[in-house]
Every structure is written in C-alpha cells, then in structure tokens.
TITIKE-814745 format. One record per residue (C-alpha): x, y, z; chain; residue in three letters. Coordinates in steps of 0.001 Angstrom, whole numbers, padded with zeros to 6 digits. Example, Ala and Ser with C-alpha at 12.3 -4.5 7.8 and 13.67 -1.06 7.14 Angstrom:
2
<mardren x="012300" y="-004500" z="007800" gufi="A" lonu="ALA"/>
<mardren x="013670" y="-001060" z="007140" gufi="A" lonu="SER"/>
This chain:
136
<mardren x="-000403" y="000204" z="-000146" gufi="A" lonu="MET"/>
<mardren x="002710" y="002279" z="000846" gufi="A" lonu="TYR"/>
<mardren x="006554" y="002726" z="000068" gufi="A" lonu="LYS"/>
<mardren x="007701" y="005047" z="002582" gufi="A" lonu="LYS"/>
<mardren x="006131" y="005156" z="006021" gufi="A" lonu="ILE"/>
<mardren x="007144" y="007728" z="009110" gufi="A" lonu="ILE"/>
<mardren x="007143" y="006301" z="012219" gufi="A" lonu="VAL"/>
<mardren x="007535" y="009192" z="014855" gufi="A" lonu="PRO"/>
<mardren x="008509" y="007511" z="017842" gufi="A" lonu="VAL"/>
<mardren x="008237" y="008934" z="021252" gufi="A" lonu="ASP"/>
<mardren x="010850" y="007452" z="023630" gufi="A" lonu="PRO"/>
<mardren x="008724" y="007644" z="026469" gufi="A" lonu="ALA"/>
<mardren x="005650" y="005834" z="025644" gufi="A" lonu="ALA"/>
<mardren x="007809" y="002885" z="023898" gufi="A" lonu="VAL"/>
<mardren x="004225" y="001001" z="023455" gufi="A" lonu="GLU"/>
<mardren x="002861" y="002925" z="021741" gufi="A" lonu="ILE"/>
<mardren x="006008" y="003114" z="019817" gufi="A" lonu="GLY"/>
<mardren x="006356" y="-000592" z="019109" gufi="A" lonu="GLU"/>
<mardren x="002323" y="-000476" z="017798" gufi="A" lonu="LYS"/>
<mardren x="002352" y="001808" z="015327" gufi="A" lonu="ILE"/>
<mardren x="006053" y="000737" z="014057" gufi="A" lonu="LEU"/>
<mardren x="003450" y="-002887" z="013631" gufi="A" lonu="ALA"/>
<mardren x="000873" y="-001036" z="012024" gufi="A" lonu="LYS"/>
<mardren x="003299" y="000688" z="009833" gufi="A" lonu="ALA"/>
<mardren x="004788" y="-003423" z="008658" gufi="A" lonu="LYS"/>
<mardren x="001495" y="-004440" z="007810" gufi="A" lonu="SER"/>
<mardren x="000954" y="-001104" z="005585" gufi="A" lonu="LEU"/>
<mardren x="003955" y="-001775" z="004007" gufi="A" lonu="LEU"/>
<mardren x="004514" y="-002736" z="000668" gufi="A" lonu="ASP"/>
<mardren x="007186" y="-005444" z="-000649" gufi="A" lonu="GLU"/>
<mardren x="010420" y="-003406" z="-001106" gufi="A" lonu="GLY"/>
<mardren x="009369" y="-000449" z="001420" gufi="A" lonu="GLY"/>
<mardren x="011173" y="001416" z="003227" gufi="A" lonu="GLU"/>
<mardren x="009965" y="002366" z="006889" gufi="A" lonu="ILE"/>
<mardren x="011805" y="005557" z="008854" gufi="A" lonu="VAL"/>
<mardren x="011978" y="005067" z="012370" gufi="A" lonu="LEU"/>
<mardren x="011835" y="008705" z="013793" gufi="A" lonu="LEU"/>
<mardren x="012921" y="010095" z="017357" gufi="A" lonu="THR"/>
<mardren x="012734" y="014207" z="017946" gufi="A" lonu="ILE"/>
<mardren x="014895" y="015494" z="021386" gufi="A" lonu="ILE"/>
<mardren x="013621" y="018478" z="021964" gufi="A" lonu="GLU"/>
<mardren x="015601" y="021841" z="022359" gufi="A" lonu="ASP"/>
<mardren x="016649" y="022767" z="025538" gufi="A" lonu="ILE"/>
<mardren x="015264" y="026440" z="025521" gufi="A" lonu="PRO"/>
<mardren x="018789" y="029150" z="025247" gufi="A" lonu="GLY"/>
<mardren x="018424" y="030457" z="028706" gufi="A" lonu="TYR"/>
<mardren x="018617" y="026732" z="030370" gufi="A" lonu="LEU"/>
<mardren x="021024" y="025216" z="028045" gufi="A" lonu="ALA"/>
<mardren x="024124" y="027086" z="029774" gufi="A" lonu="ILE"/>
<mardren x="023047" y="025107" z="033258" gufi="A" lonu="ASP"/>
<mardren x="022593" y="021885" z="030835" gufi="A" lonu="VAL"/>
<mardren x="025527" y="018789" z="031097" gufi="A" lonu="PRO"/>
<mardren x="026494" y="018022" z="027217" gufi="A" lonu="VAL"/>
<mardren x="026622" y="014574" z="028149" gufi="A" lonu="ASP"/>
<mardren x="022589" y="014732" z="029649" gufi="A" lonu="LEU"/>
<mardren x="022657" y="015853" z="025523" gufi="A" lonu="ILE"/>
<mardren x="024040" y="012973" z="024313" gufi="A" lonu="GLU"/>
<mardren x="022847" y="010470" z="027177" gufi="A" lonu="GLY"/>
<mardren x="019417" y="011236" z="026026" gufi="A" lonu="ALA"/>
<mardren x="020879" y="010709" z="021968" gufi="A" lonu="ILE"/>
<mardren x="022176" y="007582" z="023210" gufi="A" lonu="ASN"/>
<mardren x="018890" y="006675" z="024918" gufi="A" lonu="ASP"/>
<mardren x="016788" y="007321" z="022580" gufi="A" lonu="ALA"/>
<mardren x="018456" y="005473" z="020058" gufi="A" lonu="LYS"/>
<mardren x="018704" y="002430" z="022043" gufi="A" lonu="ALA"/>
<mardren x="014793" y="002653" z="022176" gufi="A" lonu="LYS"/>
<mardren x="014379" y="001928" z="018444" gufi="A" lonu="LEU"/>
<mardren x="016884" y="000278" z="018062" gufi="A" lonu="VAL"/>
<mardren x="015042" y="-002459" z="020496" gufi="A" lonu="ALA"/>
<mardren x="011360" y="-001972" z="019216" gufi="A" lonu="ILE"/>
<mardren x="012936" y="-002489" z="016081" gufi="A" lonu="LYS"/>
<mardren x="013984" y="-005955" z="016630" gufi="A" lonu="GLU"/>
<mardren x="011201" y="-006667" z="018599" gufi="A" lonu="LYS"/>
<mardren x="009195" y="-006471" z="015589" gufi="A" lonu="ALA"/>
<mardren x="011475" y="-007810" z="013207" gufi="A" lonu="GLU"/>
<mardren x="010676" y="-004921" z="010951" gufi="A" lonu="VAL"/>
<mardren x="013531" y="-003587" z="008467" gufi="A" lonu="LYS"/>
<mardren x="013660" y="000164" z="009576" gufi="A" lonu="ALA"/>
<mardren x="016499" y="002780" z="008928" gufi="A" lonu="HIS"/>
<mardren x="016444" y="005103" z="012155" gufi="A" lonu="ILE"/>
<mardren x="016465" y="008339" z="012648" gufi="A" lonu="GLU"/>
<mardren x="017389" y="010843" z="015647" gufi="A" lonu="ILE"/>
<mardren x="016382" y="014578" z="014610" gufi="A" lonu="ARG"/>
<mardren x="016849" y="017803" z="017114" gufi="A" lonu="SER"/>
<mardren x="013655" y="020089" z="017719" gufi="A" lonu="GLY"/>
<mardren x="009901" y="021077" z="017570" gufi="A" lonu="ALA"/>
<mardren x="008761" y="017745" z="017127" gufi="A" lonu="PRO"/>
<mardren x="005663" y="018055" z="014432" gufi="A" lonu="ALA"/>
<mardren x="008367" y="020327" z="012515" gufi="A" lonu="ARG"/>
<mardren x="010768" y="017584" z="012467" gufi="A" lonu="GLU"/>
<mardren x="007888" y="015298" z="011406" gufi="A" lonu="ILE"/>
<mardren x="006953" y="016890" z="008434" gufi="A" lonu="LEU"/>
<mardren x="010120" y="017720" z="007328" gufi="A" lonu="ALA"/>
<mardren x="011385" y="014487" z="007252" gufi="A" lonu="THR"/>
<mardren x="008546" y="013113" z="005514" gufi="A" lonu="ALA"/>
<mardren x="009742" y="015635" z="002649" gufi="A" lonu="GLU"/>
<mardren x="013638" y="014690" z="003025" gufi="A" lonu="GLU"/>
<mardren x="012328" y="011125" z="002646" gufi="A" lonu="HIS"/>
<mardren x="009755" y="011833" z="000123" gufi="A" lonu="LYS"/>
<mardren x="007110" y="009218" z="002049" gufi="A" lonu="ALA"/>
<mardren x="003863" y="008809" z="001482" gufi="A" lonu="ASP"/>
<mardren x="002254" y="007990" z="005334" gufi="A" lonu="LEU"/>
<mardren x="002754" y="009043" z="008295" gufi="A" lonu="ILE"/>
<mardren x="001792" y="006737" z="011445" gufi="A" lonu="ILE"/>
<mardren x="001324" y="008686" z="014731" gufi="A" lonu="VAL"/>
<mardren x="000438" y="007339" z="018123" gufi="A" lonu="GLY"/>
<mardren x="-002496" y="009165" z="020228" gufi="A" lonu="SER"/>
<mardren x="-002363" y="009488" z="023928" gufi="A" lonu="HIS"/>
<mardren x="-004776" y="009610" z="026996" gufi="A" lonu="VAL"/>
<mardren x="-005905" y="013643" z="025983" gufi="A" lonu="PRO"/>
<mardren x="-006065" y="015691" z="028415" gufi="A" lonu="ASP"/>
<mardren x="-008069" y="019647" z="028243" gufi="A" lonu="PHE"/>
<mardren x="-005091" y="021066" z="026465" gufi="A" lonu="SER"/>
<mardren x="-005498" y="018912" z="023653" gufi="A" lonu="ASN"/>
<mardren x="-008685" y="017115" z="024096" gufi="A" lonu="TYR"/>
<mardren x="-008909" y="015143" z="020401" gufi="A" lonu="PHE"/>
<mardren x="-005154" y="014151" z="020460" gufi="A" lonu="ILE"/>
<mardren x="-002079" y="014582" z="021302" gufi="A" lonu="GLY"/>
<mardren x="-000599" y="018284" z="020044" gufi="A" lonu="ALA"/>
<mardren x="002089" y="017002" z="018207" gufi="A" lonu="THR"/>
<mardren x="-000473" y="015147" z="016666" gufi="A" lonu="ALA"/>
<mardren x="-002364" y="017630" z="015934" gufi="A" lonu="ASP"/>
<mardren x="-000017" y="019478" z="013809" gufi="A" lonu="ARG"/>
<mardren x="001122" y="016760" z="012162" gufi="A" lonu="VAL"/>
<mardren x="-002726" y="016637" z="010585" gufi="A" lonu="VAL"/>
<mardren x="-003023" y="020184" z="010018" gufi="A" lonu="ARG"/>
<mardren x="000210" y="020437" z="008497" gufi="A" lonu="HIS"/>
<mardren x="000471" y="017013" z="006481" gufi="A" lonu="SER"/>
<mardren x="000574" y="017310" z="002623" gufi="A" lonu="LYS"/>
<mardren x="000804" y="013487" z="002745" gufi="A" lonu="ILE"/>
<mardren x="-001770" y="010846" z="004082" gufi="A" lonu="SER"/>
<mardren x="-001266" y="010483" z="008520" gufi="A" lonu="VAL"/>
<mardren x="-003050" y="007888" z="010486" gufi="A" lonu="LEU"/>
<mardren x="-003394" y="008467" z="013501" gufi="A" lonu="VAL"/>
<mardren x="-004000" y="005203" z="015931" gufi="A" lonu="ASP"/>
<mardren x="-006094" y="005153" z="019450" gufi="A" lonu="ARG"/>
C-alpha cells in the first residue's frame, strides 16, 4: 500500500511506538521502507548553559537504544533517524526529505489542552501534505 512510511516514536511512550510500528509493517509495500524517527526537543537557550553536554548525549543514546529495541522486537527492517527540534516540524521535514507517502502517529489519552488527539499529532495532521494515520 505504501512505499515509505514515517513512524515517529516518543522514547517516553515505547508501547505506543511498538503498536504504530506494527501497523506500519502491515501497511508497507514489499520492498518499501520504514523510517523510525525520534525527536529530541531543543533546550531553551536560557537553560542550555546549565545543562551538561553529556545529558543531551545520554538522551540521544537512550533514544537510539529504544528505537533499536523496538525495531528488533517487531522484526522489521527500518531506517533509524534521530533529529532535534520541535517534534511536529521535524516529523513533517523528515517526511518531505524522504518523500514519504504516509506518516503514522500515535495518540495518547487526551487532556483538556489537546482533547481530540495529542498536540504533536494534531499539528502533523493539520500541516502534512501526505496522508497521516493517527492510531488511538
């Protein structure tokens, strides 16, 4: 069905990542590609001076280890990519750079600030030029 699927995973919500990766695997064309993505959010400049460099490197290494574990558990061939910045913006940029034809995002239990779907998922859905599947 799809040749290239972007699967953004929040390292703090591995179980959602596992679920959406399985969905991506089932929707992928033979010979297609999955890009397993995580985004490390930027630290505001006024806080960056107080944050040890190894803390950021540790977050990147931890995120990569979690993506590798998810990929191996799902027994799927996927390209792992780690980016930094605003999550929605980076998900959309990744999709455009890879010329993806689907983004699958997970949604969490909503609160009042983002009632229907999560704030990141909402931004991706509103601004994406390609199909977005929101898995509840």
